[in-house]
N, C-alpha and C positions, 0 to 999 in steps of 0.2 A: 405533796406527792404528785408525780407526773402520771397521767393516764393517757394512753394512746388514743387519739381522736377517733379512730375507726371502731373502737370498742364502746365508747360512750354513746348511749342512745338518749337523745334529749339532754336532760341534766342528771340522769341517773346511770349507774353502772349496771349492765345486765348481769343476771345470775351466772356464776362460773361453776361449771360441773367438772368433776374428775373424769378420767377416761371411762371408768366403770359406769358412772352416772350418765355420761354422754352416750355411751353405747346403748344403754337401756332406753334413753330418750329417743334414739334413732331406730331402735329395734335391731341393732347389730351386735356382734360379739366385740368385746374390748380388743381382741387381737386384730380385727379388721381395722379399727381406728389406729392401732399401733403400726400396722403395716402401711397404711395410707400416710402416716406421718413420715415414714422412711422413704416411700416410693413416690409420694405426691398423689394428687387427686382427691385428697380428703378435705375435711373442713379446716378452716384456719384455727389455730390454737394459740394459747399463751403459755410461755414458760415463766414460771415464778420460782427461781432457784432451780431445784430438781423437779419441782411439781409441774405437771402439764395440766392445763385447764382449758375448757371449751366454753365459749359464751353461747347462751341459748340463741342469741341473734345470729351468730355465725353458723350454728347448726341448722337453723331454719333456712338461712340463705343457701347453704350447701344442698339441703334437701330440695329446695325450689330449683336450683341450677341443674339438678339431675333428673328432673321430670321428663318422662318419655310418653309418647302417644301409642307406641306399639313395641313389641319385643324386637322388631327389626330396626327400630330407631337406634342409631349408634350412640346417641347422647353426646355429652361434651367430651372432648379429648382430655385424658387425665394429665395433670401437671407432672412434668418430669424434671428432675434436677439436670442442669446443663452439663455438668461433668460427673459422669458415673464411673465408679471404679469397678463395677461389676461387668465382666465381659459379656458380649452377646452370646446367646445360647447356640446360635448357628455358626459361630466362629470356629474355624479349623486351624487357627494359628498354632504353630508349634507341632503340628501333626504332619509327618512326612509320608510320602507314598509307601516307603519301606515299612512303616509301622502298620500299614493297612493290608499288606500282602500276607496271605497265609503261609506258614512255614512248611 
């Protein structure tokens, strides 16, 4: 059985948690982790077939990466996918001046 080297700690495999268990471990809602899987910026995870699992080592590393000293500290930049199919919210493509004028 092949195990990715980044997951193995020493000679043992870290505990793998479900999304619900990982959310509880981090004190977050499961939906937050689900959103972060889609948009980036969340902890690394493992896909085993359809199952998503989080290693406790990756969760602890992610928590450590997001430490801040104050509320004004911007913290790390969230990871974003290079090609997004979601248009920008401030985009006005496809809106002509005629559609903005009152009748």
